[in-house]
N, C-alpha and C positions, 0 to 999 in steps of 0.2 A: 411952671417951668416945663418946657418940652423935653420929654425923654427920647433919646436916640438909641435905637437898637440895631446895631450892625450885625453882619452875619454871625461872627464869633459869639455875640451876646445872645442871639436867637438859639444857636446851637447849644449853648450852655443851659438854656431855659426850657426848650421844647422837649416833651416826652412822647414818644410814639403812641403809647397806649392811651394817654390822656387826650392827645390830638385826635385819635380815631373815635373816642367816645364824644368829643366835642363836635366832630363832623357829623356823626350819627344824629346827635341831638339837633344840630343845626339844619340838617336835611328835613327832619320831621317838622321843625318849627318854621322853616323858610316861608311857607305859604301864608303865614300870619303876619309877615312884614307890612307895615302900614303903606310903604311906598316901594314899588317894584324897582329892582336894580336895572341899570342901563349899562350897555357895553358900547363904547365909541371907538371905532377902529378906523384908521386912515393909512394909505400908502405914503411914502416919503420920497423926496427926490434923491434918495440914497438907497443903499442896499438893505433896507430895513423897513419896519412899520412901527406905528405908535398906537397905544391902546389906553383907554381910560375906562375904569369901571366905577360907577357912582349910583347911589350911595350904598355902602355895605351896612346892612341893618339886621338886627335881631330883636324880637320882642323882649322887653324887660331891660334892655341895654341902653342906657341913656347917652349913647355916643354912635358915631357913624364913621365909615372909612371912605377914602378916596384913593383908588389905586391907579398909578400911572406907570406903564411899562414901555421900554424901548426893546424891540425884537430885531436882532440882527443875526440871522442863522449862521453866517460865516464867522462870528465871533465866539469866544469862549471866556465867560458864559454867554450864551446866545441871548439871554434876557437880562436886562438891567432895569431897575426902577425903584420906586419908593411908594409906600403906603402911608398915608396921612390919617391919623386917628383924631377926630374932632370931638369936642364936647357937644352934646345935644342941648345943653342949656344956653351957652353963649358962643359956640363955635371955636372956643379956644383950642389951639393946636396942642393936644395932649402928648403925642408921640409921633415919631418918624421911624418906620421899620424898613429894613431891606426886603424889597419886594421879590427878588429872585429866590431868597431863601423861603419866604412864606409861601410863594407860589408853588415851589417845588414840593414842599411838605403838603400843602393843601391838595394839589392835583394828584401827587403820587399816592397819598393815604386815601383819598377819596376814590381813586381807581381801585385800590386794594379792597376797600369796604364793598364797592359795587361788584367787584369780581367774586368776592366771598359770598355775597347774597345770590348772585346769578349762576355761578358755577356749580357743578354737580356736587350734591352733599356728601356723596360717598367717597370723594377723592381723598387721598391721604399720602402715606409714604411712597406709594407707587406713582403718584402724580408728578409729571414733568412739567415745569414751568419754562416757558420760552420768552425770551426778551429780544425784541428788534429795536435797536436804538439804545445805547448804554450810557444814557445821560442822567442828570440829577433826578428827574421825575421817576425814571425806572428804578433807581436806587431805592427811593422811598416806597415805591410800589412793592418791591420785593420784600423790603423790611416790614412793611405793614401787613402783607398777605401771610407772611410767616408768623406773625403774631395772632392771626385770626384762624389759621388752619394749618394742618400738617402738610408740608410740601416735600416731595422727594428731590429728584434731580433738577438741574438748571441748565438750559442751553441758551447761549447768547450770540447775537450777530450785530455788528456795527460796521459802518463803512470804513472806520478806522480800526484795523485789526488789533492794534496794540491796545486800544481803548477797550475793545471787547474782551481781550484776554485779561486785562487788569480787572474788569468788572467781574468776570467769571471767577478769578482767583479770590476776590474779596468775598464772594457769596458761595463758594464751594461748588462751582459748576465748570463748564468747559465752553469754549467758543467754536463757532462753525463759520464757514465761509459765505453763506447766502442766507436770505431771509427765508427762501423755500425750505432749506434744511430745518430751520427752526420750526416752521409749521408742520413739517412731516414728523418731527420727533416729539412735539409738545402736546400736552392735554389743555393747558392754558397758555394763550399767547398774548403778550403785551406788546403793542406796537406804539412806540413813543419817539417819533422822529419829526424832523422838519420837512420830510419829503412831501412834495405835491404831485409826485407820479406814483403809479401803483408799484407796490412792493410784492404783493401776493395776488394771484389770480384766483377767481372763484373755483376754477376746476381743481387747482391744487388745494385750496381751502376745503372743498368737498371731499377730495380724497383723504386729507387729514382727518376730517370729521368722520368718514366711514371707517377709517382705521381705528380711530379712538372708540367709536361705537362698537366695533367688533371686540374691543377689549372691555366693554361695559362701562366706559367712562364719559364719552361725549367730548366736545371741545368747545372752549370758551376763548373768543377773540375780543380783546379790549383795545380800542383805538383812542389815542389822545392827541389833541390839537390838530395840526394840518394833516396828520396821518389818517384822518377820517376818510381821505380818498385813496388810501393804500390798498384797498381791495378793488380789483377790476374784473369784469366779466371776461369771458374768453378762455382759451386753452393755456397750457403751461408755458 
């Protein structure tokens, strides 16, 4: 019988600490997968894209996943889809999982884990965490990072000011009007947006780095998804 796990079922089952440890182990073991994963992406004749990721494998797990996502940046949620879990013995469909929930947890907590590994080890209560893009993945990244290390202040920007203010209130921070303000104030910056145009310029990022260096901290900038193009050369 196929088990169906919707958003509310997954939220009731998932534990951030257990998920972080599962991701840590998965990254270590991923190179041993018998078949490399593939990502198939296509544009659509609509205001969105379609993506399939196959197969999801881990050594010692006698099953595999197929993930299919629809990405429509103008919608909320912007990502909808399903993850199919199949038996490795006979292909039986074991479970259907809400992909938006799993993707947000996986991406957000993986970003938190990577940030914790790469950011300055000495950061602590004085560290300011900056968030550009107050969506579901940023929620999990902040949640995960606070489980891995001590973080002090939080500063948030989103193109929707009300969304930024709500995010800041939930996480004990404050919102600002521009991405540049986040970079100027934060020691660790998470950029998690659908933007395909630059949000930060290298000159500003360098200024922020030098200011953080002056305080003996350094600065870590983490880019998720399309926002990998969010840093641009040139002036402010």
